[in-house]
N, C-alpha and C positions, 0 to 999 in steps of 0.2 A: 504494499500500499504506499502510496506517495505521502511525502511529508507536507505537501501543499494543500491539504484539506482545509476548507474554509466553509463557514456557514454564510451563504449569500443572502437568504431571506429568513426571517422569523416573524410571522404574523399570526394573529389569532385565527383560529379555524372558524369558518362560517357557523353560526348558530351555537357557538360554544360558550357564550357568556364570559369569555376571556380566560377560561381555565384550560383550554386545549390550544396548542400552537402547531402551525405548519412550519417546518424548516426545510429549506432546500440547501443542500450541502454538496460539496464535491471538489474537484481539482480543476481550477480555472485554466491552469497552464496546459493541461491535457484535455480540456473541454469534455469532461464528463461530470454529470450531476445526478443526484437522487433526491427524493423527498421522503419525509417522514412526518407523521402526526404524533405529537408528544403530549401526554397529560400526566402531571406529577412525576416526571422523570421516566415514565413507561412509554414505550412506543406502542401506539394503538394500531396504526397502519403504516406501511412503507412501500416504496416502489420496488425494492428487492432486485437490484442489479439490472435496471432498465438501461442505464448508461445514456441518459438524455444528453444531447449535444448542446443544450441551451438551458440555463437556469430558469428562464421565463416559461419555457414549455414544461419543465418539471413542476413549476409553481402552478401552472394552469391545470395540469393533470391532478395535482394534490387538491386544488380547490374543487374540482369536479368530484373527486373521490369522497371528499369530506362533506359535500353537499347532498350526497345521495341518502 
């Protein structure tokens, strides 16, 4: 795993009342990103090795997944 892992976005999940967050993380230098939904330190959902090429597309998919 690369040492360049960064969290690019951390926003409240839709309809969560502020207790669940969506995080988009990855390696910007190598252009791969993943998303996860976190509540109280626990991962509720995640993209699991999708390898998105854009953090914005990962964020879009996370928002869709958490709005279902």
